[in-house]
C-alpha positions as semicolon CSV with decimal commas, in nm:
position;residue;x (nm);y (nm);z (nm)
1;M;0,000;0,000;0,000
2;T;0,133;0,344;-0,090
3;R;0,150;0,626;0,162
4;N;-0,116;0,810;-0,038
5;D;-0,349;0,507;-0,028
6;A;-0,284;0,468;0,342
7;F;-0,365;0,836;0,399
8;K;-0,696;0,803;0,212
9;N;-0,781;0,488;0,409
10;L;-0,691;0,666;0,732
11;I;-0,935;0,949;0,658
12;V;-1,207;0,697;0,568
13;S;-1,133;0,509;0,892
14;L;-1,161;0,825;1,101
15;R;-1,492;0,917;0,940
16;R;-1,628;0,564;0,978
17;D;-1,526;0,557;1,344
18;H;-1,686;0,897;1,401
19;A;-2,015;0,747;1,281
20;K;-1,963;0,443;1,504
21;Y;-1,901;0,666;1,805
22;E;-2,222;0,854;1,722
23;A;-2,398;0,517;1,745
24;F;-2,209;0,449;2,069
25;N;-2,335;0,782;2,202
26;G;-2,691;0,678;2,118
27;L;-2,648;0,347;2,298
28;L;-2,514;0,527;2,605
29;E;-2,820;0,755;2,606
30;Q;-3,045;0,448;2,581
31;Q;-2,852;0,286;2,863
32;F;-2,902;0,592;3,081
33;S;-3,275;0,591;3,014
34;A;-3,299;0,219;3,091
35;A;-3,103;0,270;3,414
36;L;-3,338;0,548;3,524
37;Q;-3,631;0,315;3,456
38;H;-3,461;0,023;3,635
39;D;-3,513;-0,186;3,319
40;A;-3,273;-0,478;3,367
41;I;-3,372;-0,651;3,043
42;E;-3,309;-0,339;2,836
43;L;-2,984;-0,271;3,023
44;S;-2,866;-0,621;2,938
45;R;-2,958;-0,584;2,570
46;I;-2,791;-0,245;2,540
47;G;-2,486;-0,370;2,729
48;A;-2,442;-0,649;2,474
49;E;-2,466;-0,398;2,188
50;I;-2,213;-0,171;2,359
51;L;-1,967;-0,458;2,401
52;E;-2,006;-0,558;2,037
53;L;-1,949;-0,202;1,916
54;A;-1,650;-0,163;2,149
55;E;-1,491;-0,471;1,991
56;V;-1,547;-0,327;1,642
57;L;-1,391;0,003;1,749
58;S;-1,095;-0,178;1,905
59;R;-1,025;-0,358;1,576
60;S;-1,056;-0,029;1,391
61;L;-0,804;0,132;1,628
62;K;-0,551;-0,141;1,548
63;E;-0,605;-0,087;1,176
64;R;-0,572;0,290;1,218
65;R;-0,243;0,250;1,401
66;A;-0,110;0,043;1,111
67;L;-0,223;0,306;0,861
68;V;-0,057;0,582;1,062
69;R;0,273;0,389;1,052
70;V;0,249;0,355;0,673
71;V;0,170;0,724;0,624
72;A;0,448;0,824;0,865
73;A;0,685;0,582;0,687
74;T;0,798;0,422;1,013
75;D;0,784;0,082;1,177
76;R;0,756;0,239;1,520
77;P;0,422;0,325;1,682
78;T;0,327;0,683;1,596
79;S;0,030;0,882;1,721
80;V;-0,208;1,064;1,492
81;D;-0,106;1,390;1,663
82;T;0,258;1,323;1,574
83;L;0,159;1,245;1,217
84;V;-0,042;1,567;1,192
85;A;0,265;1,761;1,305
86;K;0,475;1,596;1,030
87;L;0,232;1,667;0,746
88;K;0,205;1,991;0,550
89;G;-0,071;2,179;0,372
90;A;-0,409;2,033;0,282
91;P;-0,333;1,678;0,406
92;R;-0,237;1,819;0,746
93;E;-0,553;2,030;0,766
94;L;-0,776;1,739;0,660
95;L;-0,622;1,493;0,904
96;A;-0,624;1,747;1,189
97;R;-0,992;1,825;1,128
98;E;-1,104;1,461;1,106
99;W;-0,893;1,363;1,407
100;A;-1,031;1,651;1,617
101;R;-1,388;1,548;1,529
102;L;-1,321;1,190;1,640
103;V;-1,142;1,294;1,959
104;K;-1,436;1,518;2,051
105;R;-1,686;1,236;1,991
106;V;-1,478;0,989;2,194
107;A;-1,455;1,237;2,483
108;E;-1,834;1,278;2,481
109;C;-1,881;0,900;2,492
110;K;-1,639;0,875;2,783
111;R;-1,835;1,144;2,968
112;L;-2,165;0,964;2,909
113;N;-2,015;0,632;3,012
114;T;-1,889;0,782;3,338
115;R;-2,232;0,933;3,402
116;N;-2,401;0,599;3,336
117;A;-2,158;0,410;3,556
118;G;-2,231;0,655;3,837
119;I;-2,605;0,602;3,826
120;V;-2,579;0,224;3,796
121;M;-2,337;0,209;4,089
122;A;-2,561;0,435;4,299
123;Q;-2,856;0,208;4,227
124;F;-2,646;-0,095;4,313
125;E;-2,545;0,059;4,647
126;V;-2,909;0,136;4,734
127;M;-3,005;-0,222;4,649
128;Q;-2,721;-0,359;4,861
129;R;-2,833;-0,149;5,156
130;A;-3,195;-0,258;5,104
131;L;-3,094;-0,622;5,098
132;A;-2,892;-0,575;5,414
133;M;-3,199;-0,413;5,576
134;K;-3,009;-0,111;5,698
135;D;-3,202;0,173;5,858
136;D;-3,015;0,439;5,663
137;I;-3,115;0,303;5,324
138;Y;-3,201;0,639;5,166
139;V;-2,953;0,855;5,352
140;P;-2,702;1,002;5,103
141;H;-2,347;0,875;5,135
């Protein structure tokens, strides 16, 4: 594969992953709603979808790392940020823009995931206290 082909594939990969992270975002919103409704069946279904999408994104990350090495013309691991710094002109601008879009989407998914984990853990703690029949079941901790 030529460096030019690898660059084109890298841009396609970033755009494809951006769309996948949009879907991930949607799943996290569904998960939050299901958690608020205490819907264990829906939480389980959504959790399975999240795991499947996470595996797809993990494979895509490995492919992207390989593409970055080809474009950077190195055998050593290189970050997209490092590659952006090495490029010039339109390719640099295009890669920087697509990378920034993906990074922003990933950060939003991380934020939503942290929010969801917080609510699920809080619900779990309340359930544990209820099962232990503690008097302070609804006292904030």
